[in-house]
C-alpha positions in Angstrom: 147.9 92.2 -14.9 144.5 93.5 -14.0 144.2 95.2 -17.4 145.2 92.1 -19.2 142.7 90.0 -17.3 139.9 92.4 -18.1 140.8 92.4 -21.7 140.8 88.6 -21.8 137.4 88.5 -20.1 136.0 91.0 -22.5 137.2 89.0 -25.5 135.8 85.8 -24.1 132.4 87.5 -23.7 132.5 88.9 -27.2 133.4 85.5 -28.6 130.6 83.8 -26.7 128.1 86.4 -28.0 129.3 86.1 -31.5 129.1 82.3 -31.3 125.5 82.6 -30.0 124.6 84.7 -33.0 126.1 82.2 -35.4 124.3 79.3 -33.7 120.9 81.0 -33.9 120.3 81.3 -30.2 117.5 83.6 -29.1 118.1 87.3 -29.2 118.2 87.6 -25.4 121.2 85.3 -25.2 123.1 87.7 -27.5 122.4 90.9 -25.6 125.1 92.6 -23.6 123.6 92.1 -20.2 122.9 89.2 -17.8 119.9 87.0 -18.8 118.2 84.1 -16.9 115.4 81.9 -17.9 112.4 80.6 -15.8 110.9 77.2 -16.4 107.5 76.3 -14.8 106.4 72.7 -15.0 102.8 72.1 -13.6 101.9 68.5 -12.7 99.2 66.7 -14.6 95.8 66.5 -12.8 93.7 63.3 -12.5 90.0 64.0 -12.1 88.6 62.5 -8.9 92.1 61.7 -7.7 94.1 64.9 -7.4 92.7 67.8 -5.3 95.8 69.9 -5.8 98.6 70.6 -8.3 102.3 71.1 -7.8 104.2 73.6 -9.9 108.0 73.0 -10.1 109.9 76.1 -11.0 113.6 76.6 -11.8 115.7 79.6 -12.6 118.7 79.1 -14.8 121.5 80.9 -16.6 121.0 81.9 -20.2 124.1 83.7 -21.3 127.7 84.0 -20.2 127.2 87.3 -18.4 124.7 85.7 -16.1 127.3 83.5 -14.4 127.6 86.2 -11.7 124.5 88.2 -11.4 124.8 91.8 -10.3 122.6 93.0 -7.5 120.0 94.6 -9.7 119.5 91.3 -11.7 119.0 88.9 -8.7 115.3 89.6 -8.3 113.1 87.7 -10.8 109.3 88.3 -11.1 106.9 85.7 -12.6 103.2 85.8 -13.3 101.3 82.5 -13.9 97.8 83.0 -15.3 95.6 80.0 -14.5 92.5 81.4 -16.3 92.5 78.6 -19.0 91.0 76.4 -16.2 87.8 78.4 -16.2 86.5 76.7 -19.3 86.5 73.4 -17.5 84.4 74.6 -14.6 87.1 75.9 -12.3 86.4 79.1 -10.4 89.9 80.5 -10.5 89.0 83.1 -7.9 88.7 80.3 -5.4 92.2 79.0 -6.1 94.9 79.3 -3.4 98.7 78.9 -3.6 101.4 78.2 -1.1 105.0 76.9 -1.2 105.3 73.1 -0.8 108.1 70.5 -0.7 107.1 69.1 -4.2 109.4 66.5 -5.6 112.4 68.0 -3.6 111.3 66.6 -0.3 114.9 65.8 0.6 116.0 69.4 0.2 115.9 71.4 3.5 116.3 74.7 1.5 113.4 74.2 -0.9 111.7 77.6 -1.6 114.4 79.4 0.3 114.7 81.9 -2.6 111.0 82.9 -2.6 110.6 86.6 -1.6 106.8 86.7 -2.0 104.0 84.6 -3.6 100.3 85.5 -3.9 97.3 84.8 -6.2 94.7 87.3 -7.2 91.8 86.5 -9.7 93.6 83.3 -10.7 97.0 85.0 -11.4 100.0 83.9 -9.4 102.5 86.7 -8.7 105.9 85.2 -7.6 109.1 87.1 -6.7 112.3 85.1 -6.4 115.6 86.4 -5.3 118.5 84.2 -6.3 122.2 84.3 -5.2 124.9 85.9 -7.3 125.5 82.5 -8.9 122.1 81.5 -10.2 123.1 77.8 -10.3 123.2 77.9 -6.5 119.5 78.8 -6.3 117.3 76.4 -4.3 114.4 74.5 -5.9 111.0 76.2 -6.0 107.7 74.3 -5.7 104.3 75.8 -5.4 101.0 74.1 -4.7 97.6 75.1 -6.1 94.4 74.0 -4.4 90.7 74.6 -4.9 89.9 72.7 -8.1 86.4 71.8 -9.2 86.0 70.5 -12.7 82.9 70.2 -14.9 82.8 68.0 -18.1 86.2 67.3 -19.7 87.6 64.8 -22.3 89.6 61.8 -21.3 92.8 63.8 -21.8 92.8 67.6 -22.2 95.8 69.7 -22.9 96.0 72.9 -20.9 98.5 75.8 -21.1 99.0 78.4 -18.3 100.0 81.8 -19.6 103.4 82.6 -18.0 105.4 85.8 -18.4 107.8 88.1 -16.5 107.7 91.9 -16.2 111.4 91.6 -15.3 113.5 92.6 -18.4 116.3 90.1 -17.7 114.1 87.0 -17.5 113.1 84.8 -20.4 110.3 82.2 -20.1 111.8 78.8 -21.1 109.7 76.8 -23.6 111.7 73.5 -23.1 109.7 70.4 -22.4 110.3 67.6 -19.9 110.3 64.1 -21.4 109.9 62.2 -18.2 109.4 58.5 -18.6 109.9 57.0 -22.1 106.3 55.8 -22.1 103.4 57.9 -23.2 100.9 56.4 -20.7 102.4 58.5 -17.8 101.0 61.6 -19.7 103.9 63.8 -18.5 103.6 67.6 -18.7 104.0 68.8 -22.2 106.2 71.9 -21.7 106.6 75.2 -19.9 103.2 75.9 -18.4 101.6 72.9 -20.2 100.0 70.0 -18.5 97.2 67.5 -19.0 93.8 67.2 -17.3 93.1 63.5 -17.2 89.9 61.5 -16.5 91.0 58.0 -15.6 87.4 56.7 -15.8 87.5 57.2 -19.6 90.9 55.5 -20.1 91.4 51.7 -20.4 94.0 49.9 -18.3 97.4 50.5 -20.0 100.6 48.6 -19.7 103.7 50.7 -20.1 107.0 48.8 -20.1 110.3 50.6 -19.7 112.7 50.2 -22.6 115.8 48.2 -21.6 119.4 47.7 -22.9 121.0 44.5 -24.1 122.8 44.5 -20.7 119.7 44.9 -18.6 118.8 42.5 -15.8 115.5 44.1 -14.9 112.6 46.0 -16.4 110.2 48.4 -14.9 106.5 47.8 -15.7 103.7 50.4 -15.1 100.0 49.4 -15.2 98.1 52.7 -15.3 94.4 53.9 -15.4 92.9 51.0 -13.5 89.3 51.7 -12.5 88.2 48.8 -10.2 84.6 47.7 -10.1 85.1 44.6 -7.9 86.8 44.0 -4.6 89.9 42.5 -6.3 91.8 43.1 -9.5 93.6 40.3 -11.3 96.3 41.2 -13.8 98.2 38.8 -16.1 101.1 39.9 -18.4 102.4 37.5 -21.0 106.1 38.3 -21.4 107.0 35.2 -23.4 108.0 37.3 -26.4 111.2 38.2 -24.5 112.4 34.6 -24.8 113.1 35.4 -28.5 116.0 37.6 -27.2 117.0 35.8 -24.0 115.5 34.8 -20.7 112.5 36.4 -19.1 112.6 37.6 -15.5 112.4 35.3 -12.5 111.0 37.6 -9.8 108.7 40.6 -9.3 109.6 43.5 -6.9 107.0 46.0 -5.9 108.0 49.6 -6.6 105.0 51.9 -6.1 101.3 51.4 -5.8 98.5 54.0 -6.0 95.0 53.4 -4.8 95.4 49.7 -3.9 97.4 47.1 -2.1 99.4 44.6 -4.0 98.6 41.2 -2.4 100.5 39.0 -4.8 103.0 39.4 -7.7 104.7 36.4 -9.2 106.3 35.4 -12.5 105.9 31.8 -13.7 106.3 30.2 -17.1 106.7 33.6 -18.8 103.5 35.0 -17.2 103.4 37.7 -14.6 100.4 37.4 -12.2 99.2 40.1 -9.8 96.3 40.4 -7.4 95.4 43.9 -6.1 92.9 44.9 -3.5 91.6 48.5 -4.3 91.3 51.0 -1.5 87.7 51.6 -0.4 87.9 55.4 -0.9 89.2 55.6 -4.5 88.0 54.7 -8.0 91.5 54.8 -9.5 94.6 52.6 -9.1 98.0 52.1 -10.7 100.9 49.7 -10.0 104.6 49.8 -10.8 106.7 46.7 -10.4 110.2 45.6 -11.4 110.7 42.3 -13.3 114.1 41.0 -12.2 116.3 38.3 -13.5 116.2 39.2 -17.2 119.1 37.9 -19.4 119.3 39.3 -22.9 121.5 37.0 -25.1 120.7 38.6 -28.4 123.0 41.7 -28.6 121.2 43.3 -31.5 118.8 46.2 -30.7 115.1 45.6 -31.3 112.2 48.1 -31.6 108.5 47.9 -30.9 108.3 44.8 -28.7 104.8 44.3 -27.1 103.6 42.2 -24.2 100.0 40.9 -23.9 98.0 41.8 -20.8 94.6 40.9 -19.4 92.8 42.5 -16.5 89.8 41.2 -14.5 87.7 43.3 -12.2 88.1 46.6 -14.1 85.3 48.6 -15.4 86.8 48.5 -18.9 86.5 45.4 -21.1 89.6 46.3 -23.2 93.2 47.0 -22.3 96.1 48.8 -24.1 99.8 48.0 -24.2 102.6 50.3 -25.0 105.6 48.9 -27.1 109.2 49.1 -25.8 112.7 48.7 -27.2 115.8 46.8 -26.5 118.6 49.3 -27.0 122.4 49.3 -27.2 122.9 51.9 -24.6 122.6 51.0 -20.9 119.3 52.2 -19.5 119.6 51.9 -15.8 116.5 51.2 -13.8 115.8 53.8 -11.1 
C-alpha cells in the first residue's frame, strides 16, 4: 500500500508540473523542488504627515511540492534595498527598521517567524523561518523610520529593489488593488509605493461603488489642507434619485487630522463641519451614507456627485466616479 501511495503522489506531482508548463506559469513553479514566493508591500508615505513606513510581508506557496517544506527549505532570506529614496533627499544610512504590529494588530503572533532583521547602508536583511506548512506562517510587518524628504512632485512612484539569495524563493510581482477608488493611492505592487505631497493635491471625493442591493455607501474625502479653523463640506448626491432613493443618515467611519463636528443629509445634500487638529496641515474623512434604496436594477457606470469645500487652501475640488453594479459589494 505504501508503494501504491508513493506512486499516486508521484503521478499527481508530475501532472501538476505538466499542467503548470501548459498554462505558462513561471519556470520556478515547474522545477522539481519546493518553491515559495515573497510579497513585500510598502505603505504609501504622505509628506508632512507620515514619519514612518510599514512594510507588510507575506510568504506563500508557489508549487505543489511546497505544501510541506523540508527542513532545508524553511529558512527564507530577503534583502530590501531602499536606496531609491536617496534621490528625494533621504539619507538611507540614517534609516532604522524594527518589527511592528502593522495592519495585523489583532494577531498575537505577528512577526513570530522572524529570525533576524537588520539594516545596513539602507539595505534591509531579513531572515524568516516558516513552519513546514507555509500557509501556517504568521504575518510579518516591519517599520522604517528616519525619513527626511527634499523636493518631490505631488505624487511620485518609488520602487524598492527586492531580491532573495535563497534559491527556493521567488519575489512576487503581484499588486494590491485595495479600495476601488484611485484617490487612496494604494501601493502599486511588490516593493512599489507612492510618495505623496497632500499640499499639492486638491480635496478629492472618492465614493465606493455599490450594488443594486446596497443600502449604504462609503464616501472618502481625501487631501484636505485646512487654512481656517473650520472646514465646511457639501456633497450633492441628488443624481442618485435617478436610480432610487438617496441615504437618510450619515455615520462617521474614520477621521484623520480633524474632528467631525457635524454630518447630516438633507434634501439630497450631505453637509459636514470639521475642526482641524492644531498640529496638522492634512485631514481626511470617511463616512457611511445609510438608507440608500436602489429601485433601478440595471447596472450603471461612471456616476458622479458634486462637492464643494470651504476653508481649504485649494480653490478647486475633484470627484471620482463610481458604479452601481449587479454583484453585491458589501460595505466594510
